[in-house]
N, C-alpha and C positions, 0 to 999 in steps of 0.2 A: 828656659822655656817659661812662656808666659801663661798664667792662669787667670781665669774669671773673666776678664774683660775681653780676651780674644775669642772666648768661645761664641759660637752662633747662638742667638736666642732661638728658643722653640717657639713657634708661632701657633696661635689659638683663634678659633672663631668661637663665639658665645651666642647660643640662642636660648633665651629665657623669657618666659611670660610674666615679667614684672615680679618676680620673686625676690623679696629681700635677701633671703638665703643665698640664692645664686649670685646676687649683686655682690655680696660680701666676698664669697668664693672668687668672683672675678677680680675684685680689688686686691684680695690677698695674693693671687696668682701674679698680678701685675707687680706687686710688691715683692715677689720672690724672683722676678726678672724674666718672666714670660711676657712675650709680645701679644697683645691682643690686637688682631688684624681688623676685626669687627665684631660688632654686637647688634643683635636683632631681637625684636620681641616674638616674632613668629617664623616658622620654618620657611614658609613662602618668601617672606622679606629676606631671610637669610641666603636661600638660592639666588634670588636677585642680586643681593649685595655681592656674592661671590663671583658672579659674573663681571663685575666691575673691578675686581681686584687685579693687580699686575702678577701678584704671586697668591697661591693658595695657602691657607694655614695647613700645618701638619695634623692638627687635631681640632675637632669641633665638640664642644660640649654643649649638649642639649638638654635643658630642664624640660622634661615631657609633660605635657599635659594630656594625660590618656582620656580625659572627657571629651576631647576635640575628636569627633569621629573621622577626620580626615588625616589624623595623625601619621598613621601608618602608610598611607599613600604618598604623603608629603616627605617622609622619611626615605621611602623607596626611591622617590624622584631624586632628592639630594644625593643618595649614595649612587643611583645610576649616572647622575651628570658629573660627580666628582668622587669617583671610586678611589682615588689616592688619598683622600682625607680620612683619617682615623676617627671614628665616631664613638663618643662616650655618652652614654644616657646617665642622667641624674634624676632620679625618681624615689618617691616614697614607696612604690610598689615593688614587692618582692615575691610575687606570685609567678608561677610558669605561664600563666596567660599573659602577664605583661612581658617577660623576659624572653621567651622562646621566639616570638615574632620578631624581635630585635636582632636576635642572633641570626634568624633566617634572612634578614635584611643586609646583614654585614657588620653590626656593631662589634668592636674589639673591646669595649668597655662598659661597665655598668656599676655606677656608684649610687648608694643609697643615700637619701637625706640622713645627715648626721655625720656624713664624711667631712673631713676638714681639708683645709688647704695642702697639708702634707699627704694626705690621700690622693688628691688630684695631682700634686707634683709627681709622686711615684707612677700614678696611671699614666700621665703625659709621657713621661721619660721612657716607661716600659713600652708603651704603644708607638712612640716615635722610633724606637728600636725594632720594630716589628713583632712586638709581643702583645698579649692580651692582658687585661686587669679587671678584677671583678670584686665586689664587696664580698665579705664572708657570708653575708645574708642571702646571696644569690648563687653561691658557689656551687652547691648540690644540683641546682638546675641546670647551670652551665656544664657541670662535669657530666651529668646524664645526657645533655644534649650532644655534647662532642663524642660520647662513647657511640651514640646513635649515628652521628653524622661527622666522622672524622675528617679534618681538613689538612 
């Protein structure tokens, strides 16, 4: 039985607003063997790039800029057009006001700034298998949400 090279690479899309931290994570994930299918600076550009791809990424990591007033509408559009893509938010915000709307949209993961490449690796693998993955800093918010709205 072959190992390592025979395994299918998990594919990722990466949307980040020129964040050096997100750039480092993206490079680390590439070094860990993940295939980055596209990178874009804005959600709207990411939606456009997705439409040009022959195959969609399994997971899309989005470095969120909550100061952009259109961010939630763009995220809803992304999830509506591409519901098969698992979405991971990457943010410094750990409040209910930040996390709950993303859960309502359909995000399956939320990693806080300070998460390293191993955290992303775990999240991507769990989510590509149909699970969810959240940083400890938002776990209580997520737990309460799913108690209220079981899925």
